[in-house]
N, C-alpha and C positions, 0 to 999 in steps of 0.2 A: 791524790795529796793525802786523804783520810788514811789510805791504805801504807802508804810511807810512813806518815805518824806513827799507826798501829804498830807496824812492824818495829819502827825505832822504838818504842817506849817498851815492846816486849822482849828485844835485843836487851836492851840496856837495864830492864827492869825498874822502869818508872812505872811504880805502881803507888803513886800519891793516895791519899785518903781526898775525895771532893772537897771537904772543907779545906785543906792545904793547898788543893790545887785551885782553888779561887783567890787562895790570898797570895798565891806564885803571881797569878793572873794579875792583881791586885798591885804588885810590886813590880811586874815588868811593865806595867802602864804607866806606873810611877817614874820608871827608868825612861822610857819612851818622853815622857813630860818634860824630864831633866836633861835630855838630848834636845829637844827644841828649846827650854828655857839657855842652855849654853851654846846653842847655835847662833841665836839671837841676841847673845849678849844681853840677856833680860830684856829682851823687847826693844833695845837700842839699836838693831840693823835688820832686815830684811832676814826673813827665814829662808837655808839653802839646805837642799836635800846634802846629805854626804853619806859614805859609808858606815858611820856609826849608826846614822838613824835609820838605814837600812837593816843594821844586824838588830836594833831594837825594835822594829817591825816584823822582825823575823822570830824574835824570841816572844811576842807578843800572841802571835799566831799560832806558834807551837804551841803554847801553854793553851790557848784558847782550843786549839784543834784537840790536842789530849783530854780538854775536860768535856769537850763534844762528844768523844770516842766514849770518854769515861760514861758519861750520862746516857750514852746512845741517841745523842739527838743528829738527824741529817741535816748539816751544816747548811745545803743548799734549799732545801725545804725550809728552813728555818729563816733564812734571807728572803727566801720570796712570801712567807706569809710576814714577816715585816714591813717589805717592801710595799704589801698589797694593805697592811694597816696605814703605812703614812701616806698613801696614794690619795686612800678614802676620809683619812684627817685633811689632808691638803684639799682635796675637793669640796669638804665640807666648810672649811674653815679659811683656807689659804696661807696657812701655817704648815710647816710640817712638825712643831713641838707640840707637846701636850700642854704646856702651859702650866704645868706643875710647878 
């Protein structure tokens, strides 16, 4: 997956700065939230996954993977580190949240 994103970014000249990429990610997460709100009628009905949800999830993932590539983050390693942290927290407190 990372190789496909790297090739796509190079082919199409996607060389945003890191701050711009972070803003892109925030924007895409906002669009995902908007799609959820639209799908539920602002909480009036059950959420249902549709093609727009899939597209927005893809957009978030793409920008996230571009950012990971740009900052030399191994996403599999980062995910494992995060799950290890959450596991330790849960074993200690019985909760996954940090309580912040």
